[in-house]
LUMRO-482616 format. One record per residue: x, y, z of N, C-alpha, C in turn; residue in one letter. Coordinates in nm, 2 decimals. Layout:
N
NODE    n_xx    n_yy    n_zz   ca_xx   ca_yy   ca_zz    c_xx    c_yy    c_zz  rest
NODE       X       Y       Z       X       Y       Z       X       Y       Z     a
...
# end
This chain:
279
NODE    n_xx    n_yy    n_zz   ca_xx   ca_yy   ca_zz    c_xx    c_yy    c_zz  rest
NODE    0.28    0.20   -2.17    0.24    0.33   -2.11    0.30    0.44   -2.20     m
NODE    0.22    0.55   -2.23    0.27    0.66   -2.31    0.35    0.75   -2.23     d
NODE    0.31    0.78   -2.11    0.39    0.88   -2.03    0.51    0.82   -1.96     s
NODE    0.61    0.90   -1.94    0.73    0.84   -1.87    0.70    0.80   -1.73     p
NODE    0.78    0.71   -1.68    0.75    0.66   -1.54    0.77    0.77   -1.44     p
NODE    0.69    0.76   -1.33    0.71    0.86   -1.22    0.80    0.80   -1.12     i
NODE    0.81    0.67   -1.11    0.89    0.60   -1.02    0.98    0.50   -1.09     l
NODE    1.11    0.50   -1.07    1.20    0.41   -1.14    1.29    0.34   -1.04     e
NODE    1.28    0.21   -1.04    1.37    0.13   -0.96    1.46    0.04   -1.04     i
NODE    1.59    0.05   -1.02    1.68   -0.02   -1.10    1.78   -0.10   -1.02     r
NODE    1.78   -0.23   -1.04    1.88   -0.32   -0.98    1.87   -0.32   -0.83     g
NODE    1.75   -0.30   -0.78    1.74   -0.29   -0.63    1.75   -0.42   -0.56     a
NODE    1.82   -0.42   -0.45    1.84   -0.54   -0.36    1.83   -0.49   -0.22     a
NODE    1.78   -0.58   -0.14    1.78   -0.56    0.01    1.81   -0.68    0.08     l
NODE    1.90   -0.67    0.17    1.94   -0.78    0.26    1.92   -0.74    0.41     h
NODE    1.89   -0.84    0.49    1.88   -0.82    0.63    1.96   -0.93    0.69     r
NODE    2.07   -0.89    0.76    2.17   -0.98    0.81    2.21   -1.08    0.70     e
NODE    2.19   -1.21    0.72    2.24   -1.31    0.62    2.12   -1.34    0.52     d
NODE    2.02   -1.27    0.52    1.90   -1.30    0.44    1.88   -1.20    0.33     r
NODE    1.86   -1.25    0.21    1.83   -1.17    0.10    1.67   -1.16    0.08     e
NODE    1.62   -1.04    0.10    1.47   -1.03    0.09    1.44   -1.03   -0.06     l
NODE    1.51   -0.96   -0.14    1.49   -0.96   -0.29    1.61   -0.89   -0.35     w
NODE    1.64   -0.92   -0.48    1.75   -0.85   -0.55    1.71   -0.84   -0.69     s
NODE    1.78   -0.76   -0.77    1.77   -0.74   -0.91    1.63   -0.69   -0.95     g
NODE    1.57   -0.61   -0.87    1.44   -0.56   -0.90    1.45   -0.43   -0.99     l
NODE    1.39   -0.44   -1.11    1.37   -0.33   -1.20    1.22   -0.31   -1.21     d
NODE    1.18   -0.19   -1.18    1.03   -0.16   -1.19    1.01   -0.01   -1.23     l
NODE    0.93    0.01   -1.33    0.88    0.14   -1.37    0.74    0.15   -1.33     d
NODE    0.70    0.26   -1.26    0.56    0.28   -1.23    0.52    0.41   -1.30     v
NODE    0.41    0.40   -1.37    0.37    0.51   -1.45    0.25    0.59   -1.39     h
NODE    0.23    0.71   -1.42    0.11    0.79   -1.37   -0.02    0.71   -1.41     p
NODE   -0.11    0.71   -1.31   -0.24    0.64   -1.33   -0.23    0.49   -1.32     g
NODE   -0.12    0.43   -1.29   -0.11    0.29   -1.29   -0.13    0.24   -1.14     e
NODE   -0.20    0.13   -1.13   -0.22    0.06   -1.00   -0.14   -0.07   -1.00     l
NODE   -0.04   -0.09   -0.92    0.03   -0.21   -0.90    0.01   -0.27   -0.76     i
NODE   -0.03   -0.39   -0.76   -0.05   -0.46   -0.63    0.08   -0.54   -0.60     a
NODE    0.12   -0.53   -0.47    0.24   -0.61   -0.43    0.19   -0.72   -0.34     v
NODE    0.22   -0.84   -0.38    0.17   -0.96   -0.30    0.29   -1.04   -0.26     l
NODE    0.26   -1.13   -0.16    0.37   -1.22   -0.11    0.34   -1.26    0.03     g
NODE    0.41   -1.36    0.08    0.39   -1.41    0.22    0.45   -1.31    0.32     p
NODE    0.41   -1.32    0.44    0.46   -1.24    0.55    0.61   -1.26    0.55     s
NODE    0.68   -1.15    0.57    0.83   -1.15    0.58    0.90   -1.15    0.45     g
NODE    0.83   -1.13    0.34    0.89   -1.14    0.21    0.96   -1.00    0.17     s
NODE    0.92   -0.90    0.24    0.98   -0.77    0.21    0.89   -0.67    0.14     g
NODE    0.76   -0.69    0.15    0.67   -0.60    0.08    0.67   -0.46    0.14     k
NODE    0.65   -0.45    0.27    0.65   -0.33    0.34    0.79   -0.26    0.33     t
NODE    0.89   -0.35    0.34    1.03   -0.29    0.33    1.05   -0.22    0.20     t
NODE    0.99   -0.27    0.09    1.00   -0.20   -0.04    0.94   -0.06   -0.03     l
NODE    0.82   -0.05    0.04    0.76    0.08    0.05    0.85    0.17    0.13     l
NODE    0.91    0.12    0.24    1.00    0.20    0.32    1.12    0.25    0.24     r
NODE    1.17    0.16    0.15    1.28    0.21    0.07    1.24    0.32   -0.02     a
NODE    1.12    0.31   -0.08    1.07    0.42   -0.17    1.04    0.55   -0.09     i
NODE    1.01    0.54    0.04    0.99    0.65    0.12    1.12    0.71    0.17     l
NODE    1.23    0.64    0.14    1.36    0.69    0.19    1.39    0.66    0.33     g
NODE    1.32    0.56    0.39    1.33    0.52    0.53    1.42    0.40    0.54     l
NODE    1.45    0.33    0.43    1.52    0.20    0.44    1.62    0.21    0.32     q
NODE    1.75    0.21    0.35    1.85    0.21    0.25    1.86    0.08    0.17     p
NODE    1.88    0.08    0.05    1.89   -0.04   -0.03    2.03   -0.10   -0.01     l
NODE    2.04   -0.23   -0.03    2.17   -0.29   -0.03    2.24   -0.27   -0.16     s
NODE    2.17   -0.25   -0.27    2.22   -0.23   -0.40    2.11   -0.16   -0.48     a
NODE    2.15   -0.10   -0.59    2.05   -0.04   -0.68    2.01    0.10   -0.65     g
NODE    1.91    0.15   -0.72    1.88    0.29   -0.72    1.72    0.31   -0.73     d
NODE    1.67    0.41   -0.66    1.53    0.44   -0.67    1.52    0.59   -0.70     i
NODE    1.44    0.63   -0.81    1.43    0.77   -0.84    1.28    0.80   -0.86     r
NODE    1.24    0.91   -0.80    1.10    0.96   -0.81    1.10    1.09   -0.89     f
NODE    1.02    1.09   -1.00    1.01    1.21   -1.08    1.15    1.25   -1.13     e
NODE    1.23    1.15   -1.16    1.36    1.17   -1.21    1.47    1.21   -1.12     g
NODE    1.44    1.22   -0.99    1.53    1.27   -0.88    1.55    1.16   -0.78     e
NODE    1.67    1.15   -0.71    1.68    1.05   -0.61    1.58    1.07   -0.50     p
NODE    1.53    0.96   -0.44    1.43    0.97   -0.34    1.48    1.04   -0.22     i
NODE    1.39    1.10   -0.15    1.42    1.17   -0.02    1.30    1.16    0.07     r
NODE    1.33    1.16    0.20    1.22    1.15    0.30    1.14    1.28    0.30     t
NODE    1.01    1.27    0.33    0.93    1.39    0.35    0.88    1.45    0.22     g
NODE    0.89    1.38    0.11    0.85    1.44   -0.02    0.69    1.44   -0.02     n
NODE    0.64    1.57   -0.03    0.50    1.59   -0.02    0.42    1.53   -0.14     k
NODE    0.50    1.50   -0.25    0.44    1.44   -0.37    0.42    1.29   -0.35     r
NODE    0.46    1.24   -0.24    0.44    1.09   -0.22    0.35    1.08   -0.10     v
NODE    0.23    1.02   -0.12    0.14    1.00   -0.01    0.15    0.85    0.04     g
NODE    0.12    0.84    0.17    0.15    0.71    0.23    0.03    0.67    0.32     y
NODE   -0.03    0.56    0.30   -0.14    0.50    0.39   -0.08    0.38    0.46     i
NODE   -0.05    0.40    0.59    0.01    0.29    0.67   -0.09    0.18    0.70     p
NODE   -0.03    0.07    0.75   -0.12   -0.04    0.80   -0.21    0.01    0.91     q
NODE   -0.33   -0.05    0.91   -0.43    0.00    1.01   -0.40   -0.05    1.15     q
NODE   -0.39    0.04    1.24   -0.38    0.00    1.38   -0.49    0.09    1.45     h
NODE   -0.59    0.02    1.51   -0.71    0.10    1.56   -0.66    0.20    1.67     p
NODE   -0.72    0.32    1.67   -0.70    0.41    1.77   -0.76    0.37    1.90     f
NODE   -0.70    0.39    2.02   -0.76    0.36    2.14   -0.90    0.43    2.16     p
NODE   -0.99    0.36    2.23   -1.12    0.41    2.24   -1.13    0.55    2.31     a
NODE   -1.03    0.58    2.39   -1.03    0.71    2.46   -0.96    0.82    2.39     d
NODE   -0.92    0.80    2.26   -0.86    0.90    2.18   -0.96    1.01    2.16     t
NODE   -0.92    1.13    2.20   -1.02    1.24    2.19   -1.01    1.32    2.06     s
NODE   -0.90    1.30    1.98   -0.89    1.38    1.86   -1.01    1.35    1.77     m
NODE   -1.06    1.46    1.71   -1.17    1.44    1.62   -1.13    1.39    1.48     r
NODE   -1.22    1.34    1.41   -1.19    1.29    1.27   -1.13    1.40    1.19     a
NODE   -1.18    1.52    1.19   -1.13    1.63    1.11   -0.99    1.67    1.15     r
NODE   -0.96    1.65    1.28   -0.83    1.69    1.33   -0.72    1.59    1.27     d
NODE   -0.76    1.46    1.26   -0.67    1.37    1.20   -0.64    1.40    1.05     l
NODE   -0.74    1.43    0.98   -0.72    1.47    0.84   -0.64    1.60    0.83     v
NODE   -0.67    1.69    0.92   -0.60    1.82    0.92   -0.45    1.81    0.94     a
NODE   -0.40    1.70    1.00   -0.26    1.68    1.02   -0.20    1.66    0.88     l
NODE   -0.27    1.60    0.79   -0.21    1.59    0.65   -0.21    1.72    0.58     g
NODE   -0.29    1.82    0.62   -0.29    1.95    0.55   -0.18    2.04    0.60     v
NODE   -0.17    2.05    0.74   -0.06    2.14    0.79    0.04    2.07    0.88     h
NODE    0.04    1.93    0.88    0.13    1.86    0.97    0.27    1.87    0.94     g
NODE    0.31    1.92    0.81    0.45    1.93    0.78    0.51    2.07    0.81     t
NODE    0.42    2.16    0.86    0.47    2.29    0.89    0.54    2.29    1.03     r
NODE    0.64    2.38    1.04    0.71    2.39    1.16    0.63    2.46    1.27     f
NODE    0.66    2.43    1.39    0.59    2.49    1.50    0.45    2.44    1.53     g
NODE    0.37    2.51    1.60    0.24    2.47    1.63    0.15    2.46    1.50     l
NODE    0.06    2.37    1.50   -0.03    2.36    1.38   -0.13    2.47    1.37     p
NODE   -0.09    2.59    1.34   -0.18    2.70    1.34   -0.25    2.70    1.20     i
NODE   -0.38    2.70    1.20   -0.45    2.69    1.07   -0.42    2.81    0.98     p
NODE   -0.40    2.78    0.85   -0.38    2.88    0.75   -0.51    2.91    0.68     h
NODE   -0.51    3.02    0.61   -0.63    3.05    0.53   -0.66    2.94    0.42     r
NODE   -0.78    2.89    0.42   -0.81    2.78    0.33   -0.80    2.64    0.38     g
NODE   -0.74    2.63    0.50   -0.72    2.49    0.56   -0.85    2.43    0.59     d
NODE   -0.94    2.50    0.65   -1.07    2.44    0.68   -1.14    2.39    0.56     r
NODE   -1.14    2.47    0.45   -1.20    2.43    0.33   -1.14    2.31    0.27     e
NODE   -1.01    2.30    0.28   -0.93    2.18    0.23   -0.97    2.06    0.31     r
NODE   -0.97    2.07    0.44   -1.01    1.96    0.52   -1.15    1.91    0.49     v
NODE   -1.24    2.00    0.47   -1.38    1.97    0.44   -1.38    1.89    0.30     d
NODE   -1.30    1.94    0.21   -1.30    1.87    0.08   -1.25    1.73    0.09     e
NODE   -1.15    1.71    0.17   -1.09    1.58    0.19   -1.19    1.48    0.26     l
NODE   -1.26    1.54    0.36   -1.36    1.46    0.44   -1.47    1.41    0.34     l
NODE   -1.51    1.51    0.26   -1.62    1.47    0.16   -1.57    1.37    0.06     a
NODE   -1.44    1.38    0.02   -1.39    1.29   -0.08   -1.38    1.15   -0.04     a
NODE   -1.36    1.13    0.10   -1.35    0.99    0.15   -1.48    0.95    0.22     v
NODE   -1.58    1.03    0.21   -1.71    0.99    0.27   -1.71    1.00    0.42     g
NODE   -1.64    1.10    0.47   -1.63    1.11    0.62   -1.70    1.23    0.67     a
NODE   -1.78    1.30    0.59   -1.84    1.43    0.64   -1.93    1.41    0.76     t
NODE   -2.01    1.30    0.76   -2.11    1.27    0.86   -2.05    1.25    1.00     d
NODE   -1.92    1.20    1.00   -1.86    1.18    1.13   -1.74    1.26    1.15     f
NODE   -1.73    1.38    1.09   -1.61    1.46    1.09   -1.58    1.51    1.23     a
NODE   -1.68    1.53    1.32   -1.66    1.59    1.45   -1.66    1.49    1.56     d
NODE   -1.67    1.36    1.52   -1.67    1.26    1.63   -1.52    1.22    1.67     r
NODE   -1.50    1.18    1.79   -1.36    1.14    1.83   -1.32    1.01    1.75     p
NODE   -1.20    1.01    1.70   -1.16    0.90    1.62   -1.16    0.76    1.69     v
NODE   -1.14    0.77    1.82   -1.14    0.64    1.90   -1.28    0.57    1.90     g
NODE   -1.38    0.65    1.87   -1.52    0.59    1.87   -1.56    0.55    1.73     l
NODE   -1.48    0.56    1.64   -1.52    0.53    1.50   -1.48    0.38    1.47     l
NODE   -1.55    0.33    1.37   -1.52    0.19    1.33   -1.39    0.18    1.25     s
NODE   -1.34    0.06    1.23   -1.21    0.05    1.16   -1.22    0.10    1.02     g
NODE   -1.34    0.08    0.95   -1.35    0.13    0.82   -1.36    0.29    0.81     g
NODE   -1.42    0.35    0.91   -1.42    0.49    0.92   -1.28    0.55    0.95     e
NODE   -1.21    0.49    1.04   -1.07    0.53    1.07   -0.99    0.52    0.94     q
NODE   -1.00    0.41    0.87   -0.92    0.40    0.75   -0.95    0.50    0.64     q
NODE   -1.08    0.54    0.63   -1.12    0.65    0.54   -1.04    0.77    0.57     r
NODE   -1.03    0.80    0.70   -0.96    0.92    0.74   -0.81    0.91    0.71     l
NODE   -0.75    0.80    0.72   -0.61    0.78    0.69   -0.59    0.81    0.54     r
NODE   -0.68    0.76    0.46   -0.67    0.79    0.31   -0.69    0.94    0.29     v
NODE   -0.78    1.00    0.35   -0.79    1.14    0.34   -0.67    1.22    0.38     g
NODE   -0.61    1.18    0.48   -0.48    1.24    0.53   -0.37    1.22    0.42     q
NODE   -0.36    1.10    0.36   -0.26    1.08    0.26   -0.28    1.15    0.14     a
NODE   -0.41    1.19    0.11   -0.44    1.27   -0.02   -0.43    1.42    0.00     l
NODE   -0.39    1.46    0.12   -0.40    1.61    0.15   -0.32    1.69    0.05     a
NODE   -0.20    1.64    0.01   -0.11    1.72   -0.08   -0.13    1.68   -0.23     d
NODE   -0.24    1.61   -0.26   -0.26    1.56   -0.40   -0.13    1.49   -0.45     q
NODE   -0.09    1.38   -0.39    0.03    1.31   -0.42    0.03    1.26   -0.56     p
NODE    0.14    1.26   -0.63    0.16    1.20   -0.76    0.18    1.05   -0.75     a
NODE    0.23    1.00   -0.63    0.25    0.86   -0.60    0.19    0.83   -0.47     l
NODE    0.10    0.73   -0.46    0.04    0.69   -0.34    0.08    0.55   -0.30     l
NODE    0.15    0.53   -0.19    0.19    0.41   -0.13    0.10    0.36   -0.03     l
NODE    0.04    0.24   -0.04   -0.06    0.19    0.05   -0.01    0.06    0.11     c
NODE   -0.01    0.05    0.24    0.04   -0.07    0.31   -0.07   -0.14    0.38     d
NODE   -0.12   -0.25    0.31   -0.23   -0.32    0.37   -0.35   -0.23    0.41     e
NODE   -0.40   -0.15    0.31   -0.51   -0.06    0.35   -0.64   -0.12    0.37     p
NODE   -0.65   -0.25    0.34   -0.78   -0.32    0.35   -0.79   -0.42    0.47     l
NODE   -0.68   -0.43    0.54   -0.67   -0.53    0.65   -0.78   -0.50    0.76     s
NODE   -0.84   -0.61    0.80   -0.94   -0.60    0.91   -1.06   -0.52    0.88     n
NODE   -1.09   -0.50    0.75   -1.21   -0.43    0.71   -1.31   -0.53    0.65     l
NODE   -1.44   -0.50    0.67   -1.54   -0.59    0.61   -1.54   -0.56    0.46     d
NODE   -1.62   -0.64    0.39   -1.62   -0.63    0.24   -1.67   -0.49    0.20     l
NODE   -1.77   -0.44    0.26   -1.82   -0.31    0.22   -1.72   -0.20    0.23     a
NODE   -1.65   -0.20    0.35   -1.55   -0.10    0.37   -1.42   -0.12    0.28     n
NODE   -1.39   -0.25    0.25   -1.28   -0.27    0.15   -1.32   -0.21    0.02     q
NODE   -1.44   -0.23   -0.03   -1.48   -0.17   -0.16   -1.48   -0.02   -0.15     r
NODE   -1.52    0.04   -0.04   -1.52    0.18   -0.03   -1.38    0.24   -0.04     a
NODE   -1.29    0.18    0.04   -1.15    0.23    0.04   -1.09    0.21   -0.10     v
NODE   -1.11    0.10   -0.16   -1.05    0.08   -0.30   -1.11    0.18   -0.39     i
NODE   -1.24    0.21   -0.38   -1.30    0.30   -0.48   -1.24    0.44   -0.46     d
NODE   -1.21    0.48   -0.34   -1.15    0.61   -0.31   -1.01    0.62   -0.37     i
NODE   -0.93    0.51   -0.35   -0.80    0.51   -0.41   -0.80    0.50   -0.56     i
NODE   -0.89    0.42   -0.61   -0.90    0.41   -0.76   -0.95    0.54   -0.82     d
NODE   -1.04    0.61   -0.76   -1.08    0.74   -0.81   -0.97    0.84   -0.81     r
NODE   -0.88    0.84   -0.71   -0.76    0.93   -0.71   -0.67    0.90   -0.82     q
NODE   -0.65    0.78   -0.86   -0.55    0.75   -0.97   -0.62    0.78   -1.10     r
NODE   -0.75    0.76   -1.11   -0.82    0.79   -1.24   -0.83    0.94   -1.27     r
NODE   -0.88    1.01   -1.16   -0.91    1.15   -1.18   -0.78    1.24   -1.17     e
NODE   -0.69    1.20   -1.08   -0.57    1.28   -1.06   -0.44    1.22   -1.13     k
NODE   -0.46    1.11   -1.20   -0.35    1.04   -1.26   -0.24    1.00   -1.17     d
NODE   -0.27    0.97   -1.04   -0.17    0.93   -0.94   -0.14    0.79   -0.97     a
NODE   -0.01    0.76   -0.95    0.03    0.62   -0.95    0.01    0.56   -0.81     a
NODE   -0.02    0.43   -0.81   -0.05    0.36   -0.68    0.03    0.23   -0.67     v
NODE    0.10    0.22   -0.56    0.16    0.09   -0.53    0.10    0.04   -0.40     l
NODE    0.03   -0.07   -0.41   -0.05   -0.12   -0.29   -0.02   -0.26   -0.25     l
NODE    0.03   -0.26   -0.12    0.06   -0.39   -0.06   -0.07   -0.45   -0.01     v
NODE   -0.09   -0.58   -0.04   -0.21   -0.64    0.01   -0.19   -0.79    0.02     t
NODE   -0.27   -0.86    0.11   -0.26   -1.00    0.12   -0.38   -1.06    0.05     h
NODE   -0.47   -0.98    0.00   -0.59   -1.03   -0.06   -0.61   -0.95   -0.19     d
NODE   -0.59   -1.01   -0.31   -0.60   -0.95   -0.44   -0.74   -0.94   -0.48     i
NODE   -0.83   -1.01   -0.43   -0.97   -1.02   -0.48   -1.04   -0.88   -0.49     n
NODE   -1.03   -0.80   -0.38   -1.10   -0.67   -0.39   -1.05   -0.58   -0.51     p
NODE   -0.93   -0.61   -0.55   -0.86   -0.53   -0.65   -0.88   -0.58   -0.80     l
NODE   -0.93   -0.71   -0.81   -0.94   -0.76   -0.94   -1.03   -0.68   -1.03     l
NODE   -0.99   -0.65   -1.15   -1.07   -0.56   -1.23   -1.02   -0.42   -1.23     g
NODE   -0.94   -0.38   -1.13   -0.88   -0.25   -1.12   -0.73   -0.25   -1.13     k
NODE   -0.66   -0.35   -1.08   -0.52   -0.36   -1.08   -0.46   -0.38   -1.22     v
NODE   -0.35   -0.30   -1.25   -0.29   -0.31   -1.38   -0.18   -0.42   -1.39     d
NODE   -0.10   -0.42   -1.28    0.01   -0.52   -1.28    0.02   -0.57   -1.13     r
NODE    0.09   -0.69   -1.12    0.11   -0.75   -0.99    0.26   -0.77   -0.97     i
NODE    0.32   -0.73   -0.86    0.45   -0.76   -0.82    0.44   -0.87   -0.71     l
NODE    0.48   -0.99   -0.74    0.46   -1.10   -0.64    0.60   -1.14   -0.59     y
NODE    0.63   -1.12   -0.46    0.76   -1.14   -0.40    0.75   -1.27   -0.31     i
NODE    0.84   -1.36   -0.33    0.84   -1.48   -0.24    0.98   -1.55   -0.25     a
NODE    1.02   -1.60   -0.14    1.15   -1.69   -0.14    1.27   -1.61   -0.20     s
NODE    1.27   -1.48   -0.18    1.38   -1.40   -0.23    1.38   -1.37   -0.37     g
NODE    1.27   -1.41   -0.44    1.25   -1.38   -0.58    1.12   -1.31   -0.60     r
NODE    1.10   -1.27   -0.73    0.98   -1.20   -0.76    0.94   -1.22   -0.90     f
NODE    0.81   -1.20   -0.93    0.76   -1.20   -1.07    0.67   -1.08   -1.09     v
NODE    0.68   -1.02   -1.21    0.60   -0.90   -1.23    0.53   -0.91   -1.36     l
NODE    0.40   -0.88   -1.36    0.32   -0.89   -1.49    0.18   -0.86   -1.46     g
NODE    0.10   -0.87   -1.56   -0.05   -0.85   -1.55   -0.11   -0.96   -1.47     r
NODE   -0.22   -0.94   -1.41   -0.28   -1.04   -1.32   -0.29   -1.18   -1.38     p
NODE   -0.33   -1.18   -1.51   -0.35   -1.31   -1.58   -0.22   -1.38   -1.61     q
NODE   -0.11   -1.30   -1.60    0.03   -1.36   -1.63    0.09   -1.41   -1.50     e
NODE    0.05   -1.35   -1.39    0.12   -1.38   -1.26    0.04   -1.48   -1.18     v
NODE   -0.09   -1.47   -1.17   -0.18   -1.55   -1.09   -0.21   -1.68   -1.16     l
NODE   -0.11   -1.76   -1.18   -0.12   -1.89   -1.25   -0.05   -2.00   -1.16     r
NODE   -0.10   -2.12   -1.17   -0.04   -2.23   -1.09    0.11   -2.25   -1.13     s
NODE    0.14   -2.25   -1.26    0.28   -2.28   -1.30    0.37   -2.17   -1.26     d
NODE    0.33   -2.04   -1.27    0.41   -1.93   -1.23    0.44   -1.93   -1.08     v
NODE    0.34   -1.95   -1.00    0.36   -1.94   -0.86    0.43   -2.07   -0.81     l
NODE    0.41   -2.18   -0.87    0.49   -2.30   -0.84    0.64   -2.28   -0.86     t
NODE    0.67   -2.21   -0.97    0.81   -2.18   -1.00    0.87   -2.08   -0.90     d
NODE    0.79   -1.98   -0.86    0.83   -1.88   -0.77    0.86   -1.93   -0.63     l
NODE    0.77   -2.02   -0.58    0.78   -2.07   -0.45    0.87   -2.20   -0.45     y
NODE    0.89   -2.26   -0.56    0.97   -2.38   -0.56    0.90   -2.50   -0.50     g
NODE    0.76   -2.49   -0.49    0.68   -2.60   -0.44    0.55   -2.60   -0.52     t
NODE    0.47   -2.71   -0.51    0.35   -2.71   -0.59    0.25   -2.61   -0.53     a
NODE    0.20   -2.52   -0.62    0.10   -2.42   -0.58   -0.01   -2.43   -0.68     v
NODE   -0.13   -2.42   -0.64   -0.25   -2.42   -0.73   -0.33   -2.30   -0.71     f
NODE   -0.36   -2.23   -0.82   -0.45   -2.12   -0.83   -0.59   -2.16   -0.88     v
NODE   -0.69   -2.15   -0.79   -0.82   -2.20   -0.82   -0.92   -2.08   -0.82     l
NODE   -1.02   -2.10   -0.90   -1.13   -1.99   -0.90   -1.25   -2.05   -0.83     r
NODE   -1.30   -1.98   -0.73   -1.42   -2.02   -0.66   -1.52   -1.91   -0.68     a
NODE   -1.61   -1.92   -0.77   -1.71   -1.81   -0.80   -1.63   -1.70   -0.86     g
NODE   -1.64   -1.58   -0.80   -1.57   -1.46   -0.85   -1.44   -1.44   -0.77     d
NODE   -1.39   -1.54   -0.69   -1.27   -1.52   -0.61   -1.17   -1.62   -0.66     r
NODE   -1.04   -1.58   -0.63   -0.93   -1.66   -0.65   -0.88   -1.72   -0.52     l
NODE   -0.84   -1.84   -0.52   -0.79   -1.91   -0.40   -0.66   -1.97   -0.44     v
NODE   -0.56   -1.96   -0.35   -0.43   -2.02   -0.38   -0.41   -2.13   -0.27     v
NODE   -0.37   -2.25   -0.32   -0.36   -2.36   -0.23   -0.21   -2.41   -0.24     v
NODE   -0.15   -2.43   -0.13   -0.02   -2.49   -0.13    0.10   -2.40   -0.10     g
NODE    0.08   -2.27   -0.11    0.19   -2.18   -0.08    0.20   -2.14    0.06     a
NODE    0.32   -2.14    0.12    0.34   -2.10    0.26    0.29   -1.96    0.28     p
NODE    0.24   -1.93    0.40    0.19   -1.79    0.43    0.30   -1.70    0.50     d
NODE    0.42   -1.76    0.51    0.53   -1.68    0.57    0.66   -1.74    0.52     a
NODE    0.76   -1.66    0.52    0.89   -1.70    0.48    0.94   -1.80    0.59     e
NODE    0.96   -1.93    0.55    0.98   -2.03    0.65    1.12   -2.03    0.71     t
NODE    1.22   -1.97    0.65    1.35   -1.96    0.70    1.36   -1.87    0.82     r
NODE    1.27   -1.77    0.82    1.27   -1.67    0.93    1.13   -1.63    0.97     h
NODE    1.06   -1.73    1.02    0.91   -1.71    1.05    0.90   -1.61    1.16     e
NODE    1.00   -1.59    1.24    0.99   -1.49    1.35    1.01   -1.35    1.30     h
NODE    1.06   -1.33    1.18    1.08   -1.20    1.13    0.96   -1.15    1.05     e
NODE    0.93   -1.02    1.06    0.82   -0.97    0.99    0.86   -0.84    0.92     h
NODE    1.00   -0.81    0.92    1.05   -0.70    0.84    0.98   -0.57    0.87     d
NODE    0.94   -0.56    1.00    0.87   -0.44    1.04    0.73   -0.42    0.97     h
NODE    0.68   -0.53    0.92    0.56   -0.53    0.84    0.44   -0.54    0.93     e
NODE    0.45   -0.62    1.04    0.34   -0.63    1.14    0.21   -0.68    1.06     h
NODE    0.23   -0.77    0.97    0.11   -0.81    0.89    0.02   -0.91    0.97     e
NODE   -0.10   -0.91    0.93   -0.19   -1.01    0.99   -0.16   -1.14    0.92     i
NODE   -0.20   -1.25    0.98   -0.18   -1.38    0.93   -0.24   -1.40    0.79     g
NODE   -0.16   -1.42    0.69   -0.21   -1.44    0.55   -0.27   -1.58    0.54     d
NODE   -0.37   -1.59    0.45   -0.42   -1.72    0.42   -0.32   -1.78    0.33     v
NODE   -0.32   -1.91    0.31   -0.22   -1.98    0.23   -0.22   -1.91    0.09     p
NODE   -0.09   -1.88    0.05   -0.07   -1.82   -0.08   -0.08   -1.67   -0.08     g
NODE   -0.11   -1.61    0.03   -0.11   -1.46    0.03   -0.24   -1.40   -0.01     g
NODE   -0.34   -1.47   -0.06   -0.47   -1.41   -0.09   -0.57   -1.52   -0.11     f
NODE   -0.70   -1.48   -0.09   -0.80   -1.58   -0.10   -0.92   -1.52   -0.17     a
# end
């Protein structure tokens, strides 16, 4: 990468009680780079995002964003949380949800400022939500709701976009639509993207590097360097096979959760992964 990293992680470690989620993590994320974070449930993927957001203190190491120590509420960092459907009786309109990203950080009542309406309309158009902008969010499909979350996260034109399972529970068409929106943001705005996912297949051809976390260890590299039977066998400490089925990758033999603490999900609330974390 020619440009200096926008996010720098050095010697990072995180423990929970007597369990080491991961340690010794060094990672530079550059502008315009898309890094996918893979691994079984409970491996600490979401916890890594929380640490970058300043919501989870590290057990060791340091994280710096744009050369400065991380802090909570940095408007230069966008966040797309895991999808949880809105109740059907939610009366908030789609545009109201996106508007929270535009003026939600202001103190007091969310009084619209000059230009807010235009900015909300721009964001709705960018994520393909103009046609349902005035519908209640509770009546929208999962894919439509997720588009709005992306729009909200892009409100401040973040230099770093953190995405936590943004494709979960979406059909293939909506997965592609959401990925295209995120990919366009990093290509056109040079935003760096760190994306947690249990399925790498929708990202193949777009992802630059993969950070795969499992069994308290990790491996980092290009997809062709990481998604190999010998690499994942070494990472998991058990026989793992990476197979190609048409245009998809399938992993066979890897546990879908950290077996030592299967009841723990590290606040990730992930859906049940297929064996090996992606299919």
